[in-house]
OpenMM code with the backbone's topology and positions (N, CA, C; nanometers):
from openmm import Vec3, app, unit

residues = "MET VAL ALA ARG GLY ASP ILE ARG VAL ARG PRO THR GLY ALA PHE LEU LEU PHE PHE ILE VAL PHE LEU PHE MET GLY ALA SER ALA ARG GLY GLU GLY LEU TYR ALA ARG THR ASP GLU LEU ILE CYS GLY ASN THR LYS VAL GLN ALA PHE THR THR CYS PRO ALA ASN ALA SER GLY TYR ALA ASP CYS ALA GLU GLN HIS PHE VAL PHE THR ASN GLN THR THR GLY PHE SER ALA ARG VAL GLN ALA THR SER ASP PRO MET VAL LYS ARG ASP THR LYS GLY ARG GLU THR GLU SER LEU LEU TRP GLY LEU ALA ARG SER TRP MET CYS VAL ARG GLY LYS THR ARG PHE TYR VAL ILE VAL TRP TYR GLY SER GLY GLY ASN CYS TRP ASP CYS GLU TRP GLU ASP VAL TYR ASP LEU GLU GLY ARG ARG VAL THR SER ASP LYS GLY THR ASP THR ASP GLU GLU SER ALA ARG PHE VAL ARG GLU TRP ARG SER LEU GLY VAL PRO GLU PRO PHE SER TRP ASP SER ARG ILE PRO ILE GLN ILE TYR LYS LYS ASP ARG ARG".split()
positions = [
    Vec3(1.2784, 6.3031, 3.2787),
    Vec3(1.2399, 6.2086, 3.1780),
    Vec3(1.3662, 6.1349, 3.1341),
    Vec3(1.3541, 6.0038, 3.1188),
    Vec3(1.4658, 5.9196, 3.0791),
    Vec3(1.4386, 5.8663, 2.9391),
    Vec3(1.5343, 5.8787, 2.8468),
    Vec3(1.5157, 5.8313, 2.7088),
    Vec3(1.5846, 5.6975, 2.6915),
    Vec3(1.5138, 5.5994, 2.6342),
    Vec3(1.5691, 5.4668, 2.6048),
    Vec3(1.5269, 5.4302, 2.4640),
    Vec3(1.6149, 5.4527, 2.3702),
    Vec3(1.5770, 5.4262, 2.2297),
    Vec3(1.4633, 5.5176, 2.1911),
    Vec3(1.3539, 5.4578, 2.1434),
    Vec3(1.2364, 5.5356, 2.1076),
    Vec3(1.1387, 5.5483, 2.2231),
    Vec3(1.1684, 5.4840, 2.3369),
    Vec3(1.0757, 5.4852, 2.4495),
    Vec3(1.1206, 5.5918, 2.5497),
    Vec3(1.0290, 5.6722, 2.5940),
    Vec3(1.0580, 5.7736, 2.6956),
    Vec3(0.9850, 5.7348, 2.8234),
    Vec3(1.0615, 5.7297, 2.9323),
    Vec3(1.0043, 5.6896, 3.0613),
    Vec3(1.0024, 5.8116, 3.1519),
    Vec3(0.8880, 5.8427, 3.2066),
    Vec3(0.8749, 5.9544, 3.2990),
    Vec3(0.8376, 5.8961, 3.4358),
    Vec3(0.9246, 5.9145, 3.5372),
    Vec3(0.8916, 5.8615, 3.6695),
    Vec3(0.7630, 5.9249, 3.7215),
    Vec3(0.6759, 5.8428, 3.7719),
    Vec3(0.5500, 5.8930, 3.8276),
    Vec3(0.5675, 5.9232, 3.9755),
    Vec3(0.4708, 5.9937, 4.0297),
    Vec3(0.4735, 6.0249, 4.1725),
    Vec3(0.4750, 5.8983, 4.2566),
    Vec3(0.3994, 5.7968, 4.2142),
    Vec3(0.3950, 5.6708, 4.2890),
    Vec3(0.5319, 5.6028, 4.2880),
    Vec3(0.5984, 5.6056, 4.1717),
    Vec3(0.7316, 5.5456, 4.1627),
    Vec3(0.8289, 5.6164, 4.2565),
    Vec3(0.8272, 5.7497, 4.2540),
    Vec3(0.9173, 5.8259, 4.3408),
    Vec3(0.8893, 5.7970, 4.4881),
    Vec3(0.7617, 5.7922, 4.5250),
    Vec3(0.7260, 5.7612, 4.6629),
    Vec3(0.7763, 5.6222, 4.7006),
    Vec3(0.7560, 5.5227, 4.6138),
    Vec3(0.8039, 5.3872, 4.6391),
    Vec3(0.9555, 5.3859, 4.6566),
    Vec3(1.0276, 5.4580, 4.5683),
    Vec3(1.1726, 5.4625, 4.5745),
    Vec3(1.2213, 5.5229, 4.7057),
    Vec3(1.1600, 5.6311, 4.7497),
    Vec3(1.1989, 5.6962, 4.8759),
    Vec3(1.1731, 5.6023, 4.9937),
    Vec3(1.0561, 5.5383, 4.9959),
    Vec3(1.0246, 5.4447, 5.1041),
    Vec3(1.1236, 5.3285, 5.1031),
    Vec3(1.1572, 5.2787, 4.9862),
    Vec3(1.2532, 5.1689, 4.9742),
    Vec3(1.3883, 5.2087, 5.0319),
    Vec3(1.4372, 5.3287, 4.9971),
    Vec3(1.5651, 5.3754, 5.0508),
    Vec3(1.5597, 5.3871, 5.2021),
    Vec3(1.4493, 5.4432, 5.2550),
    Vec3(1.4349, 5.4600, 5.3989),
    Vec3(1.4340, 5.3249, 5.4693),
    Vec3(1.3621, 5.2286, 5.4139),
    Vec3(1.3561, 5.0957, 5.4754),
    Vec3(1.4935, 5.0307, 5.4750),
    Vec3(1.5682, 5.0475, 5.3666),
    Vec3(1.7026, 4.9912, 5.3595),
    Vec3(1.7939, 5.0529, 5.4621),
    Vec3(1.7873, 5.1839, 5.4798),
    Vec3(1.8716, 5.2520, 5.5789),
    Vec3(1.8333, 5.2077, 5.7188),
    Vec3(1.7033, 5.1932, 5.7456),
    Vec3(1.6599, 5.1517, 5.8790),
    Vec3(1.7044, 5.0099, 5.9097),
    Vec3(1.6992, 4.9227, 5.8095),
    Vec3(1.7385, 4.7838, 5.8313),
    Vec3(1.8861, 4.7723, 5.8669),
    Vec3(1.9688, 4.8642, 5.8150),
    Vec3(2.1113, 4.8619, 5.8468),
    Vec3(2.1432, 4.9419, 5.9723),
    Vec3(2.0408, 4.9990, 6.0398),
    Vec3(2.0637, 5.0771, 6.1607),
    Vec3(2.1101, 5.2182, 6.1303),
    Vec3(2.0946, 5.2628, 6.0063),
    Vec3(2.1371, 5.3965, 5.9686),
    Vec3(2.0223, 5.4936, 5.9856),
    Vec3(2.0466, 5.6164, 5.9507),
    Vec3(1.9441, 5.7187, 5.9607),
    Vec3(1.9649, 5.8011, 6.0861),
    Vec3(1.8951, 5.9119, 6.0920),
    Vec3(1.9081, 6.0030, 6.2042),
    Vec3(1.7730, 6.0256, 6.2695),
    Vec3(1.7750, 6.0630, 6.3952),
    Vec3(1.6545, 6.1092, 6.4618),
    Vec3(1.6898, 6.2387, 6.5339),
    Vec3(1.5906, 6.3192, 6.5598),
    Vec3(1.6113, 6.4463, 6.6285),
    Vec3(1.5351, 6.4453, 6.7602),
    Vec3(1.5924, 6.5072, 6.8583),
    Vec3(1.5293, 6.5165, 6.9900),
    Vec3(1.5318, 6.6625, 7.0324),
    Vec3(1.4240, 6.7112, 7.0892),
    Vec3(1.4137, 6.8494, 7.1349),
    Vec3(1.3781, 6.8504, 7.2826),
    Vec3(1.4402, 6.9402, 7.3561),
    Vec3(1.4069, 6.9613, 7.4969),
    Vec3(1.3991, 7.1110, 7.5192),
    Vec3(1.3331, 7.1528, 7.6242),
    Vec3(1.3238, 7.2965, 7.6477),
    Vec3(1.3324, 7.3312, 7.7952),
    Vec3(1.3750, 7.4547, 7.8177),
    Vec3(1.3922, 7.5111, 7.9507),
    Vec3(1.3360, 7.6521, 7.9457),
    Vec3(1.2534, 7.6878, 8.0429),
    Vec3(1.2025, 7.8245, 8.0526),
    Vec3(1.2894, 7.8978, 8.1538),
    Vec3(1.3393, 8.0159, 8.1126),
    Vec3(1.4265, 8.0953, 8.1990),
    Vec3(1.3815, 8.2404, 8.1865),
    Vec3(1.3275, 8.2963, 8.2940),
    Vec3(1.2721, 8.4318, 8.2862),
    Vec3(1.1618, 8.4327, 8.1820),
    Vec3(1.1693, 8.5266, 8.0861),
    Vec3(1.0688, 8.5328, 7.9799),
    Vec3(1.1180, 8.4668, 7.8512),
    Vec3(1.2171, 8.3782, 7.8635),
    Vec3(1.2770, 8.3150, 7.7463),
    Vec3(1.2596, 8.1640, 7.7498),
    Vec3(1.2204, 8.1109, 7.6352),
    Vec3(1.2167, 7.9650, 7.6188),
    Vec3(1.3442, 7.9263, 7.5457),
    Vec3(1.4198, 7.8343, 7.6043),
    Vec3(1.5425, 7.7856, 7.5430),
    Vec3(1.5176, 7.6414, 7.5014),
    Vec3(1.5405, 7.6120, 7.3742),
    Vec3(1.5223, 7.4766, 7.3233),
    Vec3(1.6572, 7.4196, 7.2831),
    Vec3(1.6775, 7.2932, 7.3162),
    Vec3(1.7971, 7.2202, 7.2738),
    Vec3(1.7532, 7.1222, 7.1663),
    Vec3(1.8169, 7.1294, 7.0510),
    Vec3(1.7891, 7.0390, 6.9386),
    Vec3(1.9125, 6.9520, 6.9190),
    Vec3(1.8926, 6.8207, 6.9252),
    Vec3(2.0029, 6.7270, 6.9105),
    Vec3(1.9668, 6.6261, 6.8017),
    Vec3(2.0575, 6.6045, 6.7068),
    Vec3(2.0362, 6.5088, 6.5985),
    Vec3(2.1394, 6.3988, 6.6123),
    Vec3(2.0913, 6.2738, 6.6192),
    Vec3(2.1790, 6.1597, 6.6445),
    Vec3(2.1495, 6.0464, 6.5466),
    Vec3(2.2485, 5.9593, 6.5225),
    Vec3(2.2205, 5.8373, 6.4454),
    Vec3(2.1189, 5.7509, 6.5210),
    Vec3(2.0444, 5.6721, 6.4474),
    Vec3(1.9393, 5.5893, 6.5085),
    Vec3(1.9934, 5.4968, 6.6171),
    Vec3(2.1197, 5.4560, 6.6065),
    Vec3(2.1755, 5.3621, 6.7043),
    Vec3(2.2563, 5.4320, 6.8135),
    Vec3(2.2415, 5.5635, 6.8282),
    Vec3(2.3195, 5.6386, 6.9279),
    Vec3(2.2817, 5.5970, 7.0695),
    Vec3(2.3812, 5.5847, 7.1535),
    Vec3(2.3549, 5.5535, 7.2939),
    Vec3(2.4664, 5.6013, 7.3850),
    Vec3(2.5795, 5.6365, 7.3286),
    Vec3(2.6942, 5.6740, 7.4102),
    Vec3(2.7007, 5.8223, 7.4368),
    Vec3(2.8108, 5.8643, 7.4957),
    Vec3(2.8253, 6.0027, 7.5364),
    Vec3(2.8404, 6.0991, 7.4209),
    Vec3(2.9018, 6.0603, 7.3143),
    Vec3(2.9269, 6.1536, 7.2041),
    Vec3(2.8880, 6.0914, 7.0706),
    Vec3(2.7694, 6.0363, 7.0653),
    Vec3(2.7253, 5.9677, 6.9452),
    Vec3(2.6310, 6.0508, 6.8592),
    Vec3(2.6337, 6.1823, 6.8690),
    Vec3(2.5378, 6.2632, 6.7952),
    Vec3(2.6060, 6.3516, 6.6924),
    Vec3(2.5301, 6.3875, 6.5898),
    Vec3(2.5865, 6.4576, 6.4749),
    Vec3(2.5740, 6.6090, 6.4834),
    Vec3(2.4733, 6.6612, 6.5543),
    Vec3(2.4522, 6.8056, 6.5577),
    Vec3(2.3744, 6.8422, 6.6831),
    Vec3(2.4061, 6.9595, 6.7373),
    Vec3(2.3334, 7.0086, 6.8540),
    Vec3(2.3367, 7.1616, 6.8519),
    Vec3(2.2205, 7.2208, 6.8733),
    Vec3(2.2132, 7.3665, 6.8824),
    Vec3(2.0994, 7.4059, 6.9752),
    Vec3(2.0980, 7.5339, 7.0098),
    Vec3(1.9956, 7.5902, 7.0970),
    Vec3(1.9228, 7.7006, 7.0232),
    Vec3(1.7967, 7.7209, 7.0602),
    Vec3(1.7213, 7.8362, 7.0126),
    Vec3(1.6676, 7.9077, 7.1365),
    Vec3(1.7057, 8.0352, 7.1497),
    Vec3(1.6593, 8.1211, 7.2583),
    Vec3(1.5470, 8.2079, 7.2016),
    Vec3(1.4259, 8.1980, 7.2583),
    Vec3(1.3122, 8.2743, 7.2081),
    Vec3(1.2536, 8.3566, 7.3216),
    Vec3(1.2561, 8.4890, 7.3047),
    Vec3(1.1944, 8.5791, 7.4017),
    Vec3(1.0440, 8.5693, 7.3823),
    Vec3(0.9722, 8.5262, 7.4858),
    Vec3(0.8295, 8.5019, 7.4722),
    Vec3(0.7482, 8.6308, 7.4718),
    Vec3(0.8096, 8.7429, 7.5061),
    Vec3(0.7405, 8.8718, 7.5023),
    Vec3(0.7534, 8.9372, 7.3658),
    Vec3(0.8762, 8.9443, 7.3140),
    Vec3(0.9007, 9.0141, 7.1867),
    Vec3(0.8976, 8.9223, 7.0656),
    Vec3(0.9173, 8.7924, 7.0870),
    Vec3(0.9242, 8.6979, 6.9759),
    Vec3(1.0634, 8.6868, 6.9155),
    Vec3(1.1596, 8.7678, 6.9636),
    Vec3(1.2962, 8.7606, 6.9124),
    Vec3(1.3517, 8.6213, 6.9368),
    Vec3(1.4197, 8.5669, 6.8359),
    Vec3(1.4730, 8.4317, 6.8448),
    Vec3(1.6167, 8.4299, 6.7938),
    Vec3(1.7033, 8.3547, 6.8631),
    Vec3(1.8431, 8.3422, 6.8215),
    Vec3(1.8822, 8.1949, 6.8241),
    Vec3(1.9441, 8.1496, 6.7144),
    Vec3(1.9949, 8.0130, 6.7050),
    Vec3(2.1418, 8.0152, 6.7417),
    Vec3(2.1815, 7.9253, 6.8326),
    Vec3(2.3188, 7.9212, 6.8837),
    Vec3(2.3708, 7.7791, 6.8694),
    Vec3(2.4835, 7.7638, 6.8022),
    Vec3(2.5453, 7.6324, 6.7867),
    Vec3(2.6073, 7.5896, 6.9197),
    Vec3(2.5889, 7.4650, 6.9584),
    Vec3(2.6542, 7.4116, 7.0780),
    Vec3(2.8056, 7.4179, 7.0573),
    Vec3(2.8817, 7.4273, 7.1648),
    Vec3(3.0267, 7.4459, 7.1516),
    Vec3(3.1044, 7.3151, 7.1445),
    Vec3(3.0382, 7.2078, 7.1090),
    Vec3(3.1073, 7.0801, 7.0890),
    Vec3(3.1883, 7.0845, 6.9600),
    Vec3(3.3007, 7.0164, 6.9591),
    Vec3(3.3850, 7.0104, 6.8404),
    Vec3(3.3520, 6.8852, 6.7602),
    Vec3(3.3589, 6.8942, 6.6259),
    Vec3(3.3323, 6.7748, 6.5451),
    Vec3(3.4456, 6.6726, 6.5572),
    Vec3(3.4060, 6.5485, 6.5522),
    Vec3(3.5002, 6.4369, 6.5576),
    Vec3(3.4668, 6.3478, 6.4384),
    Vec3(3.5606, 6.3250, 6.3513),
    Vec3(3.5356, 6.2468, 6.2296),
    Vec3(3.5758, 6.1019, 6.2544),
    Vec3(3.4849, 6.0101, 6.2236),
    Vec3(3.5167, 5.8679, 6.2292),
    Vec3(3.5559, 5.8227, 6.0897),
    Vec3(3.6589, 5.7394, 6.0824),
    Vec3(3.7089, 5.6923, 5.9526),
    Vec3(3.7128, 5.5394, 5.9503),
    Vec3(3.7018, 5.4848, 5.8302),
    Vec3(3.7139, 5.3396, 5.8160),
    Vec3(3.8626, 5.3022, 5.8071),
    Vec3(3.8895, 5.1742, 5.7851),
    Vec3(4.0286, 5.1265, 5.7839),
    Vec3(4.1099, 5.1828, 5.6682),
    Vec3(4.0431, 5.2357, 5.5655),
    Vec3(4.1139, 5.2955, 5.4510),
    Vec3(4.1268, 5.4471, 5.4648),
    Vec3(4.0847, 5.5005, 5.5795),
    Vec3(4.0973, 5.6436, 5.6033),
    Vec3(3.9851, 5.7285, 5.5482),
    Vec3(3.8797, 5.6649, 5.4940),
    Vec3(3.7668, 5.7406, 5.4409),
    Vec3(3.6737, 5.7807, 5.5545),
    Vec3(3.6218, 5.9036, 5.5454),
    Vec3(3.5280, 5.9507, 5.6467),
    Vec3(3.3997, 5.8690, 5.6396),
    Vec3(3.3579, 5.8137, 5.7544),
    Vec3(3.2339, 5.7368, 5.7581),
    Vec3(3.1211, 5.8172, 5.8213),
    Vec3(3.1532, 5.9000, 5.9173),
    Vec3(3.0530, 5.9865, 5.9783),
    Vec3(3.1238, 6.0939, 6.0593),
    Vec3(3.0544, 6.2010, 6.0813),
    Vec3(3.1083, 6.3105, 6.1607),
    Vec3(3.0177, 6.3275, 6.2814),
    Vec3(3.0733, 6.3040, 6.3972),
    Vec3(2.9981, 6.3145, 6.5220),
    Vec3(3.0585, 6.4243, 6.6086),
    Vec3(2.9875, 6.4617, 6.7116),
    Vec3(3.0359, 6.5650, 6.8026),
    Vec3(3.1193, 6.5038, 6.9129),
    Vec3(3.2256, 6.5724, 6.9482),
    Vec3(3.3064, 6.5310, 7.0625),
    Vec3(3.2521, 6.6067, 7.1821),
    Vec3(3.1615, 6.5440, 7.2525),
    Vec3(3.0967, 6.6059, 7.3675),
    Vec3(2.9615, 6.6643, 7.3296),
    Vec3(2.8699, 6.6578, 7.4246),
    Vec3(2.7347, 6.7086, 7.4051),
    Vec3(2.6929, 6.7907, 7.5257),
    Vec3(2.6010, 6.8842, 7.5021),
    Vec3(2.5376, 6.9536, 7.6139),
    Vec3(2.4541, 6.8491, 7.6866),
    Vec3(2.4841, 6.8266, 7.8126),
    Vec3(2.4221, 6.7197, 7.8906),
    Vec3(2.3179, 6.7678, 7.9897),
    Vec3(2.3428, 6.8859, 8.0486),
    Vec3(2.2488, 6.9372, 8.1478),
    Vec3(2.2533, 7.0889, 8.1465),
    Vec3(2.1515, 7.1490, 8.2059),
    Vec3(2.1407, 7.2939, 8.2068),
    Vec3(2.0575, 7.3393, 8.3234),
    Vec3(2.0613, 7.4685, 8.3482),
    Vec3(1.9755, 7.5273, 8.4499),
    Vec3(1.9663, 7.6769, 8.4261),
    Vec3(1.8617, 7.7355, 8.4796),
    Vec3(1.8398, 7.8787, 8.4745),
    Vec3(1.8783, 7.9345, 8.6107),
    Vec3(1.9607, 8.0392, 8.6122),
    Vec3(2.0014, 8.1008, 8.7393),
    Vec3(1.9872, 8.2521, 8.7298),
    Vec3(1.9644, 8.3131, 8.8434),
    Vec3(1.9577, 8.4583, 8.8489),
    Vec3(2.0936, 8.5105, 8.8915),
    Vec3(2.1484, 8.6024, 8.8129),
    Vec3(2.2732, 8.6691, 8.8472),
    Vec3(2.2432, 8.7995, 8.9193),
    Vec3(2.3415, 8.8899, 8.9212),
    Vec3(2.3234, 9.0198, 8.9879),
    Vec3(2.2100, 9.1006, 8.9265),
    Vec3(2.2063, 9.1051, 8.7944),
    Vec3(2.1106, 9.1933, 8.7270),
    Vec3(2.0195, 9.1233, 8.6278),
    Vec3(2.0440, 8.9975, 8.5972),
    Vec3(1.9639, 8.9291, 8.4961),
    Vec3(1.9740, 8.7779, 8.5124),
    Vec3(1.8953, 8.7079, 8.4320),
    Vec3(1.8987, 8.5624, 8.4318),
    Vec3(2.0026, 8.5130, 8.3317),
    Vec3(2.0547, 8.3919, 8.3597),
    Vec3(2.1494, 8.3254, 8.2699),
    Vec3(2.1124, 8.1782, 8.2597),
    Vec3(2.1523, 8.1177, 8.1497),
    Vec3(2.1391, 7.9737, 8.1306),
    Vec3(2.2797, 7.9155, 8.1343),
    Vec3(2.3003, 7.8211, 8.2245),
    Vec3(2.4289, 7.7530, 8.2329),
    Vec3(2.4114, 7.6160, 8.1699),
    Vec3(2.5005, 7.5833, 8.0773),
    Vec3(2.4959, 7.4551, 8.0061),
    Vec3(2.6238, 7.3795, 8.0373),
    Vec3(2.6091, 7.2557, 8.0839),
    Vec3(2.7245, 7.1690, 8.1108),
    Vec3(2.7389, 7.0697, 7.9971),
    Vec3(2.8600, 7.0577, 7.9474),
    Vec3(2.8934, 6.9668, 7.8383),
    Vec3(2.9791, 6.8532, 7.8912),
    Vec3(2.9742, 6.7397, 7.8232),
    Vec3(3.0606, 6.6280, 7.8579),
    Vec3(3.0809, 6.5359, 7.7400),
    Vec3(3.1987, 6.4739, 7.7374),
    Vec3(3.2295, 6.3785, 7.6308),
    Vec3(3.2292, 6.2351, 7.6828),
    Vec3(3.2151, 6.2205, 7.8127),
    Vec3(3.2177, 6.0875, 7.8716),
    Vec3(3.3565, 6.0431, 7.9112),
    Vec3(3.4561, 6.1211, 7.8790),
    Vec3(3.5934, 6.0861, 7.9135),
    Vec3(3.6310, 6.1342, 8.0532),
    Vec3(3.7507, 6.1005, 8.0924),
    Vec3(3.8018, 6.1410, 8.2230),
    Vec3(3.9306, 6.2201, 8.1995),
    Vec3(3.9150, 6.3413, 8.1450),
    Vec3(4.0302, 6.4238, 8.1127),
    Vec3(3.9980, 6.5691, 8.1445),
    Vec3(4.0982, 6.6539, 8.1454),
    Vec3(4.0757, 6.7933, 8.1849),
    Vec3(3.9840, 6.8673, 8.0889),
    Vec3(3.9792, 6.8292, 7.9626),
    Vec3(3.8933, 6.8995, 7.8684),
    Vec3(3.7716, 6.8167, 7.8250),
    Vec3(3.7372, 6.7140, 7.9018),
    Vec3(3.6223, 6.6288, 7.8688),
    Vec3(3.4908, 6.6862, 7.9208),
    Vec3(3.4970, 6.7867, 8.0066),
    Vec3(3.3778, 6.8530, 8.0582),
    Vec3(3.4035, 7.0026, 8.0593),
    Vec3(3.3018, 7.0791, 8.0284),
    Vec3(3.3117, 7.2245, 8.0360),
    Vec3(3.1736, 7.2829, 8.0515),
    Vec3(3.1681, 7.4096, 8.0843),
    Vec3(3.0401, 7.4775, 8.1002),
    Vec3(3.0432, 7.6110, 8.0272),
    Vec3(2.9288, 7.6440, 7.9707),
    Vec3(2.9086, 7.7722, 7.9037),
    Vec3(2.7987, 7.8458, 7.9780),
    Vec3(2.8107, 7.9778, 7.9859),
    Vec3(2.7070, 8.0619, 8.0444),
    Vec3(2.6542, 8.1525, 7.9338),
    Vec3(2.5215, 8.1485, 7.9120),
    Vec3(2.4563, 8.2274, 7.8082),
    Vec3(2.3629, 8.3292, 7.8715),
    Vec3(2.3536, 8.4482, 7.8092),
    Vec3(2.2481, 8.5396, 7.8516),
    Vec3(2.1202, 8.4964, 7.7793),
    Vec3(2.0095, 8.5628, 7.8093),
    Vec3(1.8817, 8.5181, 7.7531),
    Vec3(1.8622, 8.5574, 7.6069),
    Vec3(1.9588, 8.6299, 7.5503),
    Vec3(1.9549, 8.6588, 7.4067),
    Vec3(2.0362, 8.5551, 7.3291),
    Vec3(2.0962, 8.4591, 7.3997),
    Vec3(2.1715, 8.3527, 7.3346),
    Vec3(2.3199, 8.3822, 7.3199),
    Vec3(2.3688, 8.4909, 7.3774),
    Vec3(2.5121, 8.5210, 7.3702),
    Vec3(2.5857, 8.4425, 7.4774),
    Vec3(2.6955, 8.3797, 7.4383),
    Vec3(2.7791, 8.3095, 7.5361),
    Vec3(2.8633, 8.4161, 7.6056),
    Vec3(2.8397, 8.4344, 7.7354),
    Vec3(2.9079, 8.5413, 7.8084),
    Vec3(3.0359, 8.4943, 7.8751),
    Vec3(3.0464, 8.3656, 7.9034),
    Vec3(3.1721, 8.3094, 7.9526),
    Vec3(3.1676, 8.1581, 7.9381),
    Vec3(3.2859, 8.0992, 7.9405),
    Vec3(3.2982, 7.9548, 7.9253),
    Vec3(3.4302, 7.9107, 7.9849),
    Vec3(3.4316, 7.7893, 8.0382),
    Vec3(3.5610, 7.7367, 8.0834),
    Vec3(3.6159, 7.6332, 7.9855),
    Vec3(3.5596, 7.6286, 7.8649),
    Vec3(3.6130, 7.5390, 7.7624),
    Vec3(3.7518, 7.5884, 7.7208),
    Vec3(3.8475, 7.4997, 7.7235),
    Vec3(3.9815, 7.5343, 7.6810),
    Vec3(4.0617, 7.6145, 7.7820),
    Vec3(4.0162, 7.6175, 7.9056),
    Vec3(4.0913, 7.6903, 8.0084),
    Vec3(4.1979, 7.5977, 8.0656),
    Vec3(4.3021, 7.5751, 7.9873),
    Vec3(4.4036, 7.4781, 8.0276),
    Vec3(4.5235, 7.5408, 8.0978),
    Vec3(4.5196, 7.6707, 8.1210),
    Vec3(4.6265, 7.7324, 8.2001),
    Vec3(4.5647, 7.7960, 8.3238),
    Vec3(4.6462, 7.8208, 8.4234),
    Vec3(4.5975, 7.8847, 8.5456),
    Vec3(4.5407, 8.0235, 8.5151),
    Vec3(4.6037, 8.0939, 8.4224),
    Vec3(4.5585, 8.2287, 8.3859),
    Vec3(4.4193, 8.2245, 8.3218),
    Vec3(4.3975, 8.1279, 8.2312),
    Vec3(4.2664, 8.1151, 8.1667),
    Vec3(4.1599, 8.0727, 8.2672),
    Vec3(4.1941, 7.9843, 8.3577),
    Vec3(4.0997, 7.9416, 8.4614),
    Vec3(4.0633, 8.0581, 8.5523),
    Vec3(4.1624, 8.1397, 8.5880),
    Vec3(4.1370, 8.2562, 8.6735),
    Vec3(4.0456, 8.3561, 8.6017),
    Vec3(4.0650, 8.3736, 8.4700),
    Vec3(3.9785, 8.4616, 8.3923),
    Vec3(3.8336, 8.4140, 8.3975),
    Vec3(3.8139, 8.2843, 8.3792),
    Vec3(3.6789, 8.2289, 8.3840),
    Vec3(3.6154, 8.2530, 8.5205),
    Vec3(3.6881, 8.2278, 8.6272),
    Vec3(3.6342, 8.2474, 8.7627),
    Vec3(3.5975, 8.3939, 8.7833),
    Vec3(3.6815, 8.4879, 8.7376),
    Vec3(3.6504, 8.6316, 8.7500),
    Vec3(3.5228, 8.6662, 8.6733),
    Vec3(3.5122, 8.6163, 8.5487),
    Vec3(3.3934, 8.6445, 8.4676),
    Vec3(3.2686, 8.5854, 8.5325),
    Vec3(3.2790, 8.4634, 8.5807),
    Vec3(3.1669, 8.3957, 8.6468),
    Vec3(3.1196, 8.4775, 8.7654),
    Vec3(3.2123, 8.5171, 8.8497),
    Vec3(3.1773, 8.5934, 8.9710),
    Vec3(3.1222, 8.7313, 8.9373),
    Vec3(3.1715, 8.7934, 8.8291),
    Vec3(3.1215, 8.9264, 8.7914),
    Vec3(2.9740, 8.9214, 8.7492),
    Vec3(2.9280, 8.8067, 8.7032),
    Vec3(2.7881, 8.7905, 8.6644),
    Vec3(2.6974, 8.7778, 8.7864),
    Vec3(2.7567, 8.7459, 8.9006),
    Vec3(2.6764, 8.7271, 9.0209),
    Vec3(2.6030, 8.5946, 9.0229),
    Vec3(2.6533, 8.5008, 8.9462),
    Vec3(2.5921, 8.3681, 8.9401),
    Vec3(2.6333, 8.2912, 9.0646),
    Vec3(2.5371, 8.2314, 9.1352),
    Vec3(2.5726, 8.1582, 9.2573),
    Vec3(2.6626, 8.0383, 9.2273),
    Vec3(2.7402, 7.9986, 9.3243),
    Vec3(2.8275, 7.8819, 9.3113),
    Vec3(2.8464, 7.8194, 9.4468),
    Vec3(2.8848, 7.6997, 9.4606),
    Vec3(2.8856, 7.5977, 9.3558),
    Vec3(2.7461, 7.5392, 9.3387),
    Vec3(2.7293, 7.4565, 9.2362),
    Vec3(2.6021, 7.3906, 9.2108),
    Vec3(2.6157, 7.2429, 9.2421),
    Vec3(2.5119, 7.1890, 9.3021),
    Vec3(2.5133, 7.0444, 9.3233),
    Vec3(2.4693, 6.9772, 9.1940),
    Vec3(2.5109, 6.8534, 9.1770),
    Vec3(2.4701, 6.7780, 9.0591),
    Vec3(2.3188, 6.7639, 9.0533),
    Vec3(2.2537, 6.7602, 9.1698),
    Vec3(2.1081, 6.7433, 9.1737),
    Vec3(2.0335, 6.8639, 9.1186),
    Vec3(2.0960, 6.9820, 9.1177),
    Vec3(2.0269, 7.1014, 9.0705),
    Vec3(2.0310, 7.1150, 8.9187),
    Vec3(2.1134, 7.0371, 8.8522),
    Vec3(2.1225, 7.0418, 8.7067),
    Vec3(2.0090, 6.9608, 8.6453),
    Vec3(1.9521, 7.0134, 8.5394),
    Vec3(1.8421, 6.9457, 8.4709),
    Vec3(1.8996, 6.8751, 8.3483),
    Vec3(1.8861, 6.7421, 8.3405),
    Vec3(1.9388, 6.6704, 8.2232),
    Vec3(1.8696, 6.7154, 8.0945),
    Vec3(1.9467, 6.7279, 7.9883),
    Vec3(1.8906, 6.7568, 7.8565),
    Vec3(1.8584, 6.6228, 7.7913),
    Vec3(1.7351, 6.6094, 7.7459),
    Vec3(1.6914, 6.4846, 7.6834),
    Vec3(1.7539, 6.4742, 7.5449),
    Vec3(1.8382, 6.3745, 7.5264),
    Vec3(1.9140, 6.3599, 7.4024),
    Vec3(1.8737, 6.2344, 7.3264),
    Vec3(1.8752, 6.1219, 7.3938),
    Vec3(1.8540, 5.9950, 7.3248),
    Vec3(1.7089, 5.9541, 7.3261),
    Vec3(1.6722, 5.8668, 7.2354),
    Vec3(1.5337, 5.8204, 7.2245),
    Vec3(1.4826, 5.7627, 7.3556),
    Vec3(1.5700, 5.6962, 7.4292),
    Vec3(1.5274, 5.6281, 7.5511),
    Vec3(1.5176, 5.7213, 7.6724),
    Vec3(1.5658, 5.8460, 7.6615),
    Vec3(1.5609, 5.9396, 7.7747),
    Vec3(1.4168, 5.9699, 7.8129),
    Vec3(1.3931, 5.9690, 7.9399),
    Vec3(1.2603, 6.0033, 7.9917),
    Vec3(1.2783, 6.0797, 8.1214),
    Vec3(1.1858, 6.1680, 8.1473),
    Vec3(1.1860, 6.2396, 8.2758),
    Vec3(1.0852, 6.1795, 8.3670),
] * unit.nanometer
topology = app.Topology()
chain = topology.addChain("A")
for resn in residues:
    res = topology.addResidue(resn, chain)
    for name in ("N", "CA", "C"):
        topology.addAtom(name, app.Element.getBySymbol(name[0]), res)
């Protein structure tokens, strides 16, 4: 309730609804706002969903604000939420003020593979750049645990560790680009 002299004004439900719609229309007209996209992959008895939230005008390689996975065992109902391993990248205006926080790199493709004793989900990330750390891959078990990754393997020793871990899982290698399933991220993505 807002007091103005002797008059008391109480916002009505219609006023609040109008105000919210007005704000939304203003944000849309300026190209602001977010949209969410979901994709899924079935691996063994687990459904893996990728949730990606991007600005309405997103179209580039790293134009999204949030990305995570949900691993759901379809037999037991157990579910685990796992944050994507992309690092945040803050955009600033000319005065140094934060304008938005986007991810540096996104999960771009994935596949389900059978290892020695169990299934794994391999997720490939990319930032769109052409650098040693612009692409990486994570390997998850079906409970959503990241069992190995080559993110940040910038020394020969770290790279050798990743190769040993990868091979110990019994995951086949190498993979052709055609065997990777694109993760639907942007509004315009279609299969």
